[in-house]
Backbone of each chain as ProteinMPNN parsed JSONL, in Angstrom:
{"seq_chain_A": "XXXXXXXXXXXXXXXXXXXXXXXXXXXXXXXXXXXXXXXXXXXXXXXXXXXXXXXXXXXXXXXXXXXXXXXXXXXXXXXXXXXXXXXXXXXXXXXXXXXXXXXXXXXXXXXXXXXXXXXX", "coords_chain_A": {"N_chain_A": [[12.788, 4.165, -26.598], [13.922, 5.674, -24.034], [17.308, 5.107, -22.713], [18.986, 6.055, -19.709], [22.564, 6.562, -18.47], [24.906, 6.282, -16.608], [27.503, 7.873, -15.254], [31.045, 5.99, -13.726], [31.765, 5.13, -10.652], [33.259, 6.89, -8.026], [36.113, 8.047, -5.938], [36.654, 10.648, -3.735], [38.47, 13.032, -2.089], [37.282, 14.684, 1.267], [36.339, 18.164, 1.118], [36.864, 18.357, -1.691], [35.074, 18.601, -5.162], [32.752, 16.869, -7.088], [31.639, 15.264, -10.247], [28.915, 14.439, -11.799], [27.636, 12.45, -14.723], [24.807, 12.125, -17.24], [23.362, 10.134, -19.47], [21.285, 10.468, -21.913], [20.767, 7.831, -23.652], [19.334, 6.605, -27.125], [17.564, 8.602, -27.15], [16.451, 12.293, -27.133], [17.728, 14.612, -25.161], [16.517, 17.178, -24.985], [14.037, 16.376, -24.616], [13.217, 15.294, -22.297], [12.999, 15.356, -18.052], [15.5, 15.857, -16.308], [16.224, 14.535, -13.509], [17.811, 14.773, -10.464], [18.854, 12.373, -7.941], [20.232, 10.858, -4.546], [21.102, 8.18, -2.709], [21.922, 7.082, 0.483], [24.41, 4.784, 2.032], [22.163, 2.067, 3.39], [20.365, 3.984, 3.45], [17.241, 6.071, 2.796], [15.926, 6.976, -0.473], [17.207, 10.461, -1.258], [15.206, 13.526, -2.923], [16.985, 15.676, -5.16], [17.653, 17.77, -6.798], [16.597, 19.014, -9.945], [16.414, 19.149, -14.028], [14.605, 20.952, -16.229], [15.011, 20.963, -19.581], [13.551, 22.302, -21.685], [11.752, 24.846, -20.639], [14.786, 25.699, -20.189], [14.595, 25.166, -17.049], [15.866, 25.143, -13.831], [15.675, 23.45, -10.686], [16.594, 23.224, -7.1], [16.519, 21.11, -4.473], [15.928, 22.951, -1.286], [18.199, 21.932, 0.642], [20.407, 22.047, -0.467], [20.88, 24.201, -2.392], [23.505, 26.27, -3.35], [25.622, 24.28, -3.138], [25.466, 22.697, -5.009], [25.286, 21.68, -8.279], [23.173, 21.533, -11.192], [23.285, 20.822, -14.797], [22.931, 20.75, -18.004], [23.932, 19.499, -21.284], [23.259, 19.808, -24.679], [24.141, 18.861, -26.922], [25.299, 16.774, -26.394], [23.674, 15.05, -25.127], [23.608, 15.259, -22.807], [23.205, 14.943, -18.922], [23.866, 16.645, -16.092], [25.792, 16.468, -12.762], [27.363, 18.515, -10.039], [28.876, 18.578, -7.072], [29.812, 19.905, -4.74], [32.382, 21.253, -1.833], [32.397, 19.07, -0.576], [31.798, 16.135, 1.907], [31.986, 13.598, 4.483], [29.039, 12.724, 4.887], [28.25, 13.409, 2.317], [28.834, 10.978, 1.02], [27.332, 8.273, -0.847], [25.114, 6.747, -3.528], [25.015, 8.325, -6.334], [21.679, 9.239, -8.273], [20.488, 9.4, -11.448], [17.403, 10.014, -13.281], [14.328, 9.873, -14.997], [11.085, 10.559, -16.625], [8.429, 9.151, -17.914], [6.338, 10.441, -19.063], [6.347, 13.624, -19.268], [6.069, 16.105, -16.447], [4.716, 14.298, -15.044], [6.304, 13.547, -12.756], [7.102, 10.813, -11.389], [8.778, 8.435, -11.604], [10.103, 6.212, -13.989], [12.02, 6.058, -15.808], [15.582, 5.616, -14.917], [18.686, 5.587, -14.059], [21.864, 3.89, -13.623], [23.135, 4.431, -11.392], [25.395, 6.286, -9.456], [28.348, 5.406, -7.406], [29.53, 7.611, -5.142], [32.421, 7.771, -3.342], [33.591, 9.541, -0.186], [36.135, 10.118, 1.149], [39.035, 10.36, 3.671]], "CA_chain_A": [[12.438, 4.095, -25.146], [16.012, 6.191, -23.387], [18.278, 4.927, -21.779], [20.313, 6.592, -18.934], [23.714, 5.863, -18.761], [25.741, 7.007, -15.708], [29.372, 7.469, -15.273], [31.433, 5.422, -12.86], [31.851, 5.161, -9.326], [34.218, 7.518, -7.685], [36.72, 8.372, -4.659], [36.696, 11.985, -3.473], [38.623, 13.713, -1.059], [36.848, 15.686, 1.738], [36.269, 19.532, 0.34], [36.896, 18.998, -3.028], [34.239, 18.425, -6.122], [32.586, 15.709, -7.644], [30.54, 15.545, -11.499], [28.096, 13.128, -12.391], [27.148, 12.237, -16.086], [24.005, 11.058, -16.949], [23.639, 10.277, -20.635], [20.318, 9.987, -22.299], [21.144, 7.155, -25.149], [18.187, 6.662, -27.077], [16.512, 9.981, -26.675], [16.965, 13.61, -26.854], [17.537, 15.436, -24.151], [15.194, 18.558, -24.616], [12.217, 15.774, -24.516], [13.39, 14.732, -20.853], [13.113, 16.321, -17.66], [16.144, 14.907, -15.895], [16.0, 14.694, -11.766], [18.561, 13.963, -9.478], [18.474, 12.097, -6.136], [21.124, 10.164, -4.155], [20.649, 7.229, -1.634], [23.58, 6.825, 1.265], [24.408, 3.698, 2.426], [21.304, 1.611, 4.079], [19.274, 4.688, 3.415], [15.983, 5.761, 1.961], [16.137, 8.332, -1.461], [16.666, 12.35, -1.662], [15.769, 14.241, -4.233], [18.297, 16.598, -5.23], [17.304, 18.543, -8.126], [16.225, 18.41, -11.471], [16.673, 20.519, -14.667], [13.753, 20.664, -17.253], [15.538, 21.553, -20.715], [13.047, 23.523, -22.206], [12.249, 26.232, -21.26], [15.427, 25.512, -19.194], [14.448, 25.844, -15.719], [16.38, 24.162, -13.064], [15.17, 23.534, -9.379], [17.238, 22.918, -5.949], [16.093, 21.216, -3.433], [16.816, 24.207, -0.512], [19.115, 21.737, 1.606], [21.573, 21.54, -1.479], [21.107, 25.104, -2.416], [24.634, 26.577, -3.332], [26.352, 23.422, -3.248], [25.027, 21.635, -5.777], [25.028, 22.625, -9.415], [23.047, 20.991, -12.628], [23.601, 21.363, -16.057], [22.587, 19.547, -19.489], [24.855, 19.25, -22.747], [22.321, 19.305, -25.383], [24.927, 18.304, -28.153], [25.694, 15.424, -26.241], [22.397, 14.307, -25.051], [24.426, 14.619, -21.535], [22.999, 15.746, -17.922], [25.749, 16.801, -15.285], [25.236, 16.968, -11.044], [28.507, 18.339, -9.585], [28.778, 18.83, -6.156], [31.013, 20.765, -4.353], [32.566, 21.286, -0.715], [32.397, 17.208, -0.186], [31.778, 15.904, 3.225], [31.64, 12.466, 4.344], [28.02, 12.598, 4.346], [27.959, 12.806, 0.516], [28.828, 9.079, 0.621], [25.922, 7.618, -1.821], [24.907, 6.671, -4.798], [24.206, 9.137, -6.977], [21.0, 8.51, -9.69], [19.315, 10.375, -12.559], [15.667, 9.767, -12.986], [13.08, 10.876, -15.482], [9.612, 10.36, -16.2], [7.741, 9.2, -20.058], [5.033, 11.533, -19.062], [6.431, 14.712, -18.415], [5.48, 16.421, -15.968], [4.028, 13.143, -13.523], [7.361, 13.285, -11.644], [6.769, 9.508, -11.117], [9.817, 8.077, -12.473], [10.16, 5.083, -14.711], [13.49, 5.935, -16.017], [16.741, 5.015, -13.866], [20.847, 5.481, -14.342], [22.322, 2.251, -12.794], [23.209, 4.557, -9.752], [27.049, 6.425, -9.627], [28.645, 5.515, -6.154], [30.379, 8.773, -4.722], [32.92, 7.787, -2.02], [34.384, 10.716, 0.321], [36.78, 9.997, 2.165], [40.802, 10.817, 3.112]], "C_chain_A": [[14.219, 4.57, -24.738], [16.065, 5.521, -22.337], [19.13, 5.92, -20.867], [21.408, 5.835, -18.302], [24.746, 7.266, -17.926], [27.089, 6.836, -16.102], [29.848, 6.897, -14.1], [31.826, 6.259, -11.609], [33.528, 6.273, -9.263], [34.895, 8.282, -6.63], [37.046, 9.86, -4.702], [37.518, 12.386, -2.124], [37.715, 14.621, -0.065], [37.032, 16.983, 1.294], [36.542, 19.743, -0.737], [35.556, 18.707, -4.009], [34.211, 17.168, -6.502], [31.559, 16.023, -8.844], [30.497, 14.256, -11.475], [27.508, 13.464, -13.854], [26.241, 11.27, -16.082], [23.452, 11.555, -18.712], [22.663, 9.633, -20.858], [20.059, 8.951, -23.842], [19.471, 6.832, -25.699], [17.2, 7.46, -27.547], [16.922, 11.086, -26.989], [16.677, 14.186, -25.937], [16.505, 16.351, -23.679], [13.9, 17.578, -24.31], [12.427, 15.252, -22.852], [13.547, 15.615, -19.988], [14.405, 15.077, -16.909], [16.029, 15.283, -13.606], [17.223, 13.919, -11.484], [18.643, 13.854, -8.462], [19.634, 11.151, -5.51], [20.663, 9.381, -2.521], [22.063, 7.136, -0.785], [23.53, 5.784, 1.848], [23.135, 3.162, 3.419], [20.224, 2.544, 3.81], [17.942, 4.751, 2.682], [16.883, 7.01, 0.829], [16.155, 9.522, -0.874], [17.062, 12.864, -2.535], [16.589, 15.557, -4.037], [18.01, 18.07, -5.367], [16.796, 18.113, -9.083], [16.464, 19.74, -12.673], [15.363, 19.885, -15.874], [14.482, 21.549, -18.672], [15.132, 22.479, -21.444], [11.765, 24.085, -21.355], [13.832, 25.984, -19.953], [15.566, 26.214, -17.689], [15.272, 24.472, -14.971], [15.944, 24.752, -11.431], [15.951, 22.675, -8.804], [16.409, 22.586, -5.063], [16.908, 21.981, -2.165], [18.161, 23.424, 0.298], [20.734, 21.741, 0.55], [21.51, 22.886, -2.728], [22.217, 25.413, -2.586], [25.315, 26.061, -3.226], [26.66, 22.857, -4.191], [24.997, 22.233, -7.898], [24.774, 21.398, -10.683], [22.65, 21.356, -14.111], [23.488, 19.832, -17.444], [23.548, 20.454, -20.778], [23.671, 18.986, -23.772], [22.83, 18.77, -26.421], [25.426, 17.19, -27.81], [24.905, 14.424, -25.525], [22.976, 14.166, -23.351], [23.799, 15.382, -20.163], [24.034, 16.146, -17.04], [24.948, 17.333, -13.619], [26.821, 17.183, -10.537], [27.904, 19.181, -8.328], [29.811, 18.854, -5.314], [31.239, 20.831, -2.545], [31.71, 19.832, -0.202], [32.571, 17.081, 1.181], [31.616, 14.561, 2.983], [30.306, 11.504, 4.146], [27.163, 12.364, 2.907], [28.175, 11.553, -0.273], [27.535, 8.524, 0.275], [26.345, 7.536, -2.602], [23.95, 7.588, -5.097], [22.954, 8.66, -7.997], [20.495, 9.718, -10.306], [18.143, 9.33, -12.695], [15.078, 10.573, -13.671], [12.085, 9.975, -15.877], [8.842, 10.092, -17.918], [7.18, 10.007, -20.09], [5.547, 12.15, -18.563], [5.806, 15.607, -17.676], [5.057, 15.615, -14.485], [5.073, 13.388, -12.881], [7.152, 12.238, -10.886], [7.657, 9.321, -12.268], [10.159, 6.778, -13.054], [11.079, 5.049, -15.918], [14.603, 6.389, -14.629], [17.869, 4.995, -14.663], [20.575, 3.884, -13.231], [22.886, 3.12, -11.311], [25.512, 5.288, -10.178], [27.426, 6.348, -8.048], [30.0, 6.475, -6.034], [31.039, 8.156, -3.214], [33.573, 8.944, -1.25], [34.623, 10.578, 1.216], [38.458, 10.082, 2.334], [41.269, 9.847, 3.194]], "O_chain_A": [[15.286, 4.03, -25.031], [15.308, 5.33, -21.384], [19.994, 6.581, -21.443], [21.285, 4.751, -17.733], [25.114, 8.394, -18.251], [27.654, 6.072, -16.885], [29.129, 7.2, -13.147], [32.092, 7.454, -11.481], [34.466, 6.367, -10.056], [34.278, 9.298, -6.308], [37.681, 10.297, -5.661], [37.062, 11.948, -1.068], [37.27, 15.558, -0.728], [38.209, 17.092, 0.948], [36.598, 20.895, -1.169], [34.653, 18.514, -3.195], [35.153, 16.38, -6.414], [30.696, 16.879, -8.649], [31.293, 13.335, -11.291], [26.996, 14.551, -14.122], [26.28, 10.172, -15.527], [23.225, 12.687, -19.14], [22.564, 8.486, -20.421], [19.373, 9.259, -24.817], [18.527, 6.809, -24.909], [16.207, 7.133, -28.197], [18.125, 11.011, -27.235], [15.497, 14.408, -25.667], [15.872, 16.421, -22.626], [12.871, 18.032, -23.81], [11.413, 14.769, -22.347], [14.056, 16.676, -20.348], [14.302, 13.851, -16.942], [15.772, 16.247, -12.885], [17.611, 12.86, -11.978], [18.577, 14.829, -7.714], [20.03, 10.473, -6.458], [20.098, 9.887, -1.551], [23.154, 7.121, -1.353], [22.433, 5.615, 2.381], [23.025, 3.896, 4.401], [19.089, 2.075, 3.896], [17.5, 3.788, 2.056], [17.91, 7.651, 1.051], [15.299, 9.803, -0.035], [18.175, 12.978, -3.048], [16.761, 16.242, -3.029], [18.053, 19.055, -4.63], [16.501, 16.925, -9.213], [16.636, 20.925, -12.388], [15.242, 18.72, -16.252], [14.418, 22.778, -18.677], [15.846, 23.374, -21.896], [10.699, 23.524, -21.609], [13.572, 26.209, -18.771], [16.195, 27.184, -17.266], [15.315, 23.295, -15.331], [15.883, 25.916, -11.034], [16.236, 21.602, -9.335], [15.556, 23.388, -4.683], [18.108, 21.811, -1.948], [19.118, 24.138, 0.598], [21.868, 21.463, 0.94], [21.997, 22.68, -3.84], [22.747, 24.724, -1.714], [26.335, 26.739, -3.106], [27.798, 22.465, -4.447], [24.569, 23.301, -8.334], [25.625, 20.61, -11.094], [21.748, 22.137, -14.412], [23.812, 18.654, -17.596], [23.707, 21.654, -20.997], [23.112, 17.894, -23.672], [22.037, 18.08, -27.062], [25.994, 16.491, -28.649], [25.252, 13.262, -25.313], [22.801, 13.122, -22.722], [23.88, 16.605, -20.276], [25.187, 15.901, -17.396], [24.041, 18.127, -13.372], [27.56, 16.2, -10.579], [26.998, 20.015, -8.315], [30.618, 17.936, -5.169], [30.264, 20.46, -1.891], [30.643, 19.729, 0.403], [33.4, 17.797, 1.743], [31.268, 14.099, 1.896], [30.192, 10.374, 3.672], [26.193, 11.713, 2.52], [27.935, 11.171, -1.418], [26.694, 8.331, 1.154], [27.483, 7.891, -2.91], [22.814, 7.806, -4.674], [23.212, 7.62, -8.604], [20.167, 10.777, -9.769], [18.058, 8.167, -12.301], [15.048, 11.774, -13.402], [12.121, 8.783, -15.574], [8.848, 10.905, -18.842], [7.241, 10.667, -21.127], [5.667, 11.918, -17.36], [4.802, 16.055, -18.23], [5.053, 16.038, -13.329], [4.591, 13.568, -11.763], [6.99, 12.457, -9.686], [7.54, 9.745, -13.418], [10.693, 6.115, -12.165], [10.982, 4.239, -16.84], [14.437, 7.194, -13.713], [17.973, 4.463, -15.769], [19.732, 3.268, -12.58], [23.032, 2.493, -10.261], [26.425, 4.821, -10.858], [26.864, 7.181, -7.336], [31.101, 6.289, -6.55], [30.375, 8.072, -2.18], [34.386, 9.442, -2.028], [33.906, 10.727, 2.205], [39.17, 9.911, 1.345], [42.459, 9.708, 2.912]]}, "seq_chain_B": "XXXXXXXXXXXXXXXXXXXXXXXXXXXXXXXXXXXXXXXXXXXXXXXXXXXXXXXXXXXXXXXXXXXXXXXXXXXXXXXXXXXXXXXXXXXXXXXXXXXXXXXXXXXX", "coords_chain_B": {"N_chain_B": [[9.04, 21.315, 3.329], [7.059, 18.862, 2.191], [6.722, 15.557, 4.302], [7.232, 12.233, 4.616], [5.662, 9.743, 5.854], [6.555, 6.401, 6.677], [5.429, 2.786, 7.166], [5.444, -0.398, 7.996], [8.917, -0.432, 8.861], [10.336, -2.597, 8.628], [9.123, -5.74, 7.626], [8.321, -8.93, 7.696], [7.321, -11.823, 5.906], [5.057, -14.744, 4.462], [5.628, -17.128, 1.694], [2.438, -16.263, -0.543], [1.233, -14.594, 1.384], [-0.536, -11.611, 2.258], [0.308, -8.834, 2.492], [0.391, -5.337, 3.61], [1.549, -1.861, 3.462], [2.358, 1.056, 4.707], [1.822, 4.435, 4.194], [2.114, 7.844, 5.031], [1.503, 11.348, 4.336], [2.287, 14.699, 5.929], [0.326, 16.438, 5.026], [-2.069, 17.015, 2.915], [-2.259, 15.267, -0.066], [-3.478, 15.129, -2.448], [-3.865, 12.87, -5.376], [-1.436, 12.601, -5.732], [0.866, 10.141, -5.795], [3.663, 7.785, -5.208], [4.51, 4.67, -5.783], [7.328, 2.411, -5.314], [9.812, -0.093, -5.912], [12.679, -1.455, -4.815], [15.234, -3.778, -5.349], [18.213, -5.142, -3.903], [21.195, -3.241, -4.656], [20.298, -2.339, -7.21], [18.746, 0.313, -9.399], [15.382, 2.035, -8.621], [12.252, 0.712, -9.129], [9.649, 1.565, -10.797], [6.22, 1.513, -9.222], [3.347, 1.516, -9.049], [1.519, 4.352, -9.833], [0.837, 8.313, -9.158], [-1.411, 7.017, -6.644], [-3.086, 5.171, -7.216], [-2.596, 3.92, -10.237], [-1.229, 0.833, -11.806], [1.947, 0.605, -12.574], [2.961, -0.367, -16.257], [3.768, -3.423, -17.117], [3.951, -4.59, -14.057], [2.939, -6.869, -12.077], [-0.142, -8.107, -11.274], [-1.027, -8.564, -8.89], [0.301, -6.349, -6.961], [-1.391, -3.718, -5.365], [-2.179, -0.24, -5.293], [-3.564, 2.401, -2.869], [-5.228, 4.854, -1.467], [-6.193, 8.391, -0.696], [-5.152, 12.197, -0.29], [-4.372, 12.153, 2.688], [-3.134, 9.594, 3.697], [-1.806, 6.09, 2.827], [-1.578, 3.306, 1.068], [-0.002, 0.692, 0.035], [-0.579, -2.796, -1.313], [0.441, -6.023, -0.952], [-0.826, -8.479, -2.663], [-0.695, -12.346, -2.592], [2.255, -13.499, -1.833], [5.405, -13.52, -3.504], [8.74, -15.07, -3.969], [10.338, -13.425, -5.018], [9.591, -11.078, -4.878], [11.082, -9.898, -2.541], [12.429, -7.264, -1.19], [13.084, -3.952, -1.138], [10.444, -1.593, -0.276], [9.318, 2.036, -1.342], [7.475, 5.154, -0.908], [6.23, 7.763, -2.577], [6.549, 11.17, -3.152], [4.895, 13.119, -5.424], [3.832, 15.792, -5.393], [2.642, 19.059, -6.077], [5.054, 22.143, -5.806], [8.509, 21.089, -6.295], [10.781, 19.888, -3.673], [10.137, 16.056, -4.245], [9.594, 14.402, -2.14], [10.25, 11.287, -0.538], [9.484, 8.434, 1.502], [10.697, 6.687, 4.109], [11.425, 4.02, 3.68], [10.717, 0.56, 3.497], [11.558, -2.578, 4.536], [11.184, -5.726, 3.059], [11.216, -8.814, 4.038], [11.324, -12.318, 3.461], [9.783, -14.849, 5.284]], "CA_chain_B": [[9.106, 20.276, 2.66], [5.968, 17.814, 2.516], [7.195, 14.729, 4.885], [6.632, 11.046, 4.034], [5.984, 8.383, 7.315], [6.14, 4.915, 6.071], [5.338, 1.854, 8.278], [6.457, -0.568, 9.119], [10.844, 0.038, 8.523], [10.634, -3.38, 7.978], [8.15, -7.114, 8.086], [8.751, -10.395, 7.646], [6.195, -12.698, 5.5], [5.636, -15.818, 4.012], [4.913, -17.237, 0.771], [1.337, -16.861, -0.391], [0.672, -14.055, 2.521], [-0.957, -10.803, 1.709], [1.565, -7.89, 2.766], [0.235, -3.928, 3.342], [2.426, -0.914, 3.666], [1.206, 2.354, 4.649], [2.523, 6.038, 3.903], [1.412, 8.675, 5.529], [1.825, 12.643, 3.956], [2.7, 15.618, 6.422], [-0.415, 17.626, 4.452], [-3.16, 16.288, 1.796], [-1.332, 15.294, -1.516], [-4.347, 14.502, -3.331], [-3.506, 11.285, -5.232], [0.145, 12.379, -5.972], [1.462, 9.441, -4.296], [3.905, 6.726, -6.151], [5.147, 3.508, -4.976], [8.773, 1.876, -6.069], [10.303, -1.269, -5.388], [13.977, -1.578, -4.918], [16.603, -4.432, -4.706], [20.058, -5.013, -3.485], [22.488, -2.95, -6.14], [19.66, -1.467, -8.559], [17.708, 1.552, -8.832], [13.879, 1.813, -8.024], [11.64, 0.487, -10.067], [8.101, 2.167, -10.446], [5.249, 0.128, -9.489], [2.149, 2.07, -8.974], [1.56, 5.798, -9.547], [-0.995, 8.315, -8.86], [-1.73, 6.59, -5.853], [-3.661, 3.393, -7.457], [-2.504, 3.386, -11.018], [-0.671, 0.059, -11.922], [2.326, 0.73, -13.884], [3.407, -1.198, -16.87], [4.63, -5.014, -16.575], [3.665, -4.999, -13.346], [2.383, -8.098, -11.614], [-1.572, -7.118, -10.956], [-0.962, -8.762, -7.006], [0.438, -5.09, -6.527], [-2.494, -2.624, -5.318], [-2.222, 1.173, -4.151], [-4.763, 2.789, -2.435], [-5.888, 6.111, -0.58], [-5.916, 9.611, -1.557], [-5.217, 12.953, 0.743], [-2.837, 12.08, 3.353], [-2.854, 7.858, 3.91], [-1.827, 5.505, 1.019], [-1.408, 1.846, 1.187], [0.791, -0.26, -0.618], [-0.942, -4.111, -0.849], [1.111, -7.091, -2.213], [-1.425, -10.279, -2.65], [0.341, -13.593, -2.543], [3.539, -12.832, -2.012], [5.969, -14.471, -3.787], [9.822, -14.657, -3.288], [10.537, -12.224, -5.843], [9.064, -9.385, -3.836], [11.742, -8.9, -1.435], [12.981, -5.728, -1.849], [12.393, -2.749, 0.269], [9.36, -0.461, -0.658], [9.354, 3.366, -1.415], [6.52, 5.564, -0.935], [7.148, 8.968, -2.901], [5.029, 12.138, -3.304], [5.205, 14.405, -6.578], [2.556, 17.124, -5.261], [2.767, 20.824, -6.107], [6.508, 22.207, -6.564], [9.702, 19.975, -5.734], [10.954, 18.561, -3.659], [9.091, 15.423, -4.278], [10.116, 13.635, -0.894], [10.307, 10.185, -0.489], [9.063, 7.494, 2.436], [12.275, 5.753, 4.781], [11.489, 2.227, 2.923], [9.984, -0.447, 4.09], [12.533, -3.886, 3.959], [10.054, -6.819, 3.031], [11.785, -10.1, 4.351], [10.282, -13.493, 3.102], [10.086, -16.363, 5.872]], "C_chain_B": [[7.696, 19.104, 3.179], [7.329, 16.41, 3.268], [6.063, 13.464, 4.576], [6.849, 10.049, 4.89], [5.62, 7.242, 6.423], [6.366, 3.767, 7.071], [4.927, 0.564, 7.41], [8.237, -0.306, 8.338], [10.92, -1.485, 8.214], [9.404, -4.696, 8.119], [8.804, -8.037, 7.309], [7.127, -11.156, 7.045], [6.434, -13.74, 4.725], [4.746, -16.252, 2.404], [3.336, -17.22, 0.862], [0.739, -15.318, 0.557], [0.539, -12.422, 1.129], [-0.469, -9.729, 2.703], [0.777, -6.296, 2.536], [0.687, -3.407, 3.99], [1.778, 0.363, 3.779], [2.028, 3.439, 4.558], [1.689, 7.074, 4.363], [2.05, 10.503, 5.146], [1.499, 13.175, 5.595], [1.361, 16.657, 5.904], [-0.646, 16.792, 3.343], [-2.089, 16.452, 0.839], [-2.495, 14.741, -2.567], [-3.995, 13.001, -3.877], [-1.851, 11.489, -5.964], [0.897, 11.578, -5.701], [2.247, 7.748, -5.512], [4.734, 5.927, -4.848], [6.574, 2.638, -5.67], [9.043, 0.496, -4.97], [11.932, -1.247, -5.781], [14.526, -2.979, -4.447], [17.758, -4.364, -4.7], [20.856, -4.398, -5.184], [21.582, -2.189, -7.315], [19.101, -0.55, -8.184], [16.334, 1.305, -8.557], [13.399, 1.426, -9.005], [9.872, 0.778, -9.758], [7.01, 1.388, -10.457], [3.561, 0.4, -9.667], [2.462, 4.033, -9.079], [0.423, 6.129, -9.71], [-1.499, 7.813, -7.623], [-2.459, 5.164, -6.237], [-3.506, 2.949, -8.792], [-1.064, 2.478, -11.285], [0.5, 0.274, -13.335], [2.934, -0.498, -15.105], [4.347, -2.469, -16.853], [4.604, -5.247, -15.179], [3.052, -5.641, -12.659], [0.91, -7.472, -10.868], [-1.77, -7.608, -9.239], [-0.759, -7.321, -6.106], [-0.57, -4.242, -6.455], [-1.784, -1.486, -4.708], [-3.546, 1.73, -3.883], [-4.62, 3.958, -1.828], [-5.781, 7.618, -1.351], [-5.92, 10.716, 0.25], [-4.128, 12.613, 1.505], [-2.33, 10.609, 3.82], [-3.321, 7.967, 2.433], [-1.736, 4.105, 1.744], [-0.942, 1.231, -0.128], [0.107, -1.881, -0.643], [-0.341, -5.181, -1.722], [-0.079, -8.311, -1.837], [-0.386, -11.172, -3.37], [1.411, -13.724, -3.186], [4.5, -13.807, -2.425], [7.736, -14.447, -3.57], [10.348, -13.902, -4.303], [10.497, -11.029, -5.055], [9.693, -8.935, -2.855], [12.723, -8.044, -2.089], [12.416, -4.589, -0.325], [11.499, -1.647, -0.863], [9.38, 1.363, -0.158], [8.297, 4.297, -1.791], [7.211, 7.065, -1.419], [5.813, 9.823, -3.221], [5.614, 12.87, -4.379], [3.953, 15.347, -6.813], [2.813, 18.535, -5.501], [4.077, 20.7, -6.698], [7.45, 21.198, -5.409], [10.137, 20.78, -4.318], [10.504, 17.688, -3.501], [9.732, 14.521, -3.4], [9.716, 12.089, -0.672], [10.049, 9.59, 1.085], [10.65, 7.028, 2.647], [12.749, 4.293, 4.239], [11.046, 1.648, 3.799], [10.563, -1.975, 3.704], [11.423, -5.029, 4.29], [11.364, -8.565, 2.868], [10.719, -11.032, 3.908], [10.833, -14.736, 4.014], [10.626, -17.643, 5.272]], "O_chain_B": [[7.496, 18.688, 4.32], [8.493, 16.328, 2.875], [4.845, 13.474, 4.395], [7.914, 9.432, 4.901], [4.665, 7.153, 5.652], [7.385, 3.761, 7.762], [4.243, 0.558, 6.386], [8.357, 0.022, 7.158], [11.764, -1.681, 7.339], [8.622, -4.389, 9.019], [9.666, -7.879, 6.445], [6.055, -11.038, 7.638], [7.548, -13.954, 4.245], [3.635, -15.851, 2.059], [2.745, -17.788, 1.781], [-0.41, -15.016, 0.233], [1.018, -12.179, 0.021], [-0.943, -9.82, 3.835], [0.542, -5.988, 1.367], [0.686, -3.776, 5.164], [0.822, 0.72, 3.09], [3.173, 3.223, 4.957], [0.509, 7.098, 4.013], [3.066, 10.847, 5.75], [0.803, 12.54, 6.388], [1.385, 17.764, 6.44], [0.178, 16.03, 2.836], [-1.252, 17.354, 0.797], [-2.207, 13.919, -3.437], [-3.849, 12.059, -3.098], [-1.263, 10.611, -6.595], [1.934, 12.055, -5.239], [1.619, 6.988, -6.248], [5.233, 6.213, -3.759], [6.418, 2.328, -6.851], [8.672, 0.216, -3.83], [12.324, -1.042, -6.929], [14.319, -3.343, -3.29], [18.405, -3.598, -5.415], [20.979, -4.914, -6.295], [22.119, -1.536, -8.21], [18.84, -0.314, -7.005], [16.112, 0.15, -8.196], [14.017, 1.706, -10.032], [9.137, 0.364, -8.862], [6.723, 0.657, -11.406], [2.755, -0.321, -10.256], [3.339, 4.714, -8.548], [-0.584, 5.509, -10.05], [-2.501, 8.507, -7.45], [-2.334, 4.172, -5.519], [-3.997, 1.849, -9.046], [0.034, 3.003, -11.103], [0.251, 0.188, -14.537], [3.348, -1.555, -14.629], [5.548, -2.415, -16.585], [5.29, -6.223, -14.875], [2.115, -4.925, -12.304], [0.91, -6.543, -10.061], [-2.568, -7.044, -8.49], [-1.303, -7.068, -5.031], [-0.866, -3.812, -7.57], [-0.957, -1.616, -3.806], [-4.515, 1.53, -4.615], [-3.421, 4.099, -1.583], [-5.308, 7.79, -2.475], [-6.347, 10.389, 1.357], [-2.988, 12.748, 1.063], [-1.195, 10.484, 4.28], [-4.002, 8.592, 1.62], [-1.84, 3.983, 2.965], [-1.546, 1.337, -1.196], [0.417, -2.346, 0.455], [-0.531, -5.273, -2.935], [-0.081, -8.915, -0.765], [0.409, -10.942, -4.281], [1.682, -13.938, -4.367], [4.532, -14.889, -1.838], [8.024, -13.537, -2.793], [11.531, -13.957, -3.968], [11.377, -10.229, -4.737], [9.346, -7.94, -2.218], [13.471, -8.097, -3.065], [11.797, -4.557, 0.738], [11.876, -1.122, -1.911], [9.437, 1.816, 0.985], [8.08, 4.358, -3.002], [8.259, 7.528, -0.969], [4.646, 9.495, -3.437], [6.783, 13.246, -4.29], [3.312, 15.607, -7.831], [3.456, 19.016, -4.568], [4.459, 19.888, -7.542], [7.222, 20.779, -4.274], [9.884, 21.943, -4.005], [10.02, 17.76, -2.372], [10.523, 13.757, -3.954], [8.497, 11.918, -0.676], [10.45, 10.352, 1.965], [11.543, 6.983, 1.801], [13.814, 3.678, 4.291], [10.935, 2.13, 4.927], [10.119, -2.55, 2.71], [10.905, -5.236, 5.387], [11.992, -9.072, 1.939], [9.519, -10.761, 3.918], [11.825, -15.427, 3.782], [10.747, -18.649, 5.971]]}, "name": "protein", "num_of_chains": 2, "seq": "XXXXXXXXXXXXXXXXXXXXXXXXXXXXXXXXXXXXXXXXXXXXXXXXXXXXXXXXXXXXXXXXXXXXXXXXXXXXXXXXXXXXXXXXXXXXXXXXXXXXXXXXXXXXXXXXXXXXXXXXXXXXXXXXXXXXXXXXXXXXXXXXXXXXXXXXXXXXXXXXXXXXXXXXXXXXXXXXXXXXXXXXXXXXXXXXXXXXXXXXXXXXXXXXXXXXXXXXXXXXXXXXXXXX"}
């Protein structure tokens, strides 16, 4: 069973970029579709995008198109989320998640979450 | 994008009660509806998938029903550990796979 392990909390200034990592421990990234979501303080969950390692398909929510990049490094079993031009509204816990049955898009594997705070 | 409207936004119930949370999709999503439980400081935990299928390890007092646009999560015999926020999520067709705004369940 795969474990998704995310990088630690980050404090960023407005206008800067952040990169969050998600390592698939105990599994092979090729076997898992990684979805990124975020949750602003006291709010619901927002689907941001996903990467399907084979055949290397990446989908983004329209809201984030052009400001977010999702990548995967198969050599390190790690997926990445980069968010550029950060603003205060991007302050949130960012989660990576995956599904044990590929293609179902219901998420039974979750990372622990990474708090990104955007503040000057 | 498909909009998910969840109600109520919060509710308070007593131990042993039956609790019902509803979720309505802005268009038909067949049975592509999932329910999650989230406790403070933790990631969500999948409870129900495909509208009515209980995820492995989830107590049988949780039950999901519905299809098309209207769905229900029922918790029977409410337990103290059920204190949490519950979210619905649609996984129909192409992404984005949107979530409801959540229902915060408090124990009286």
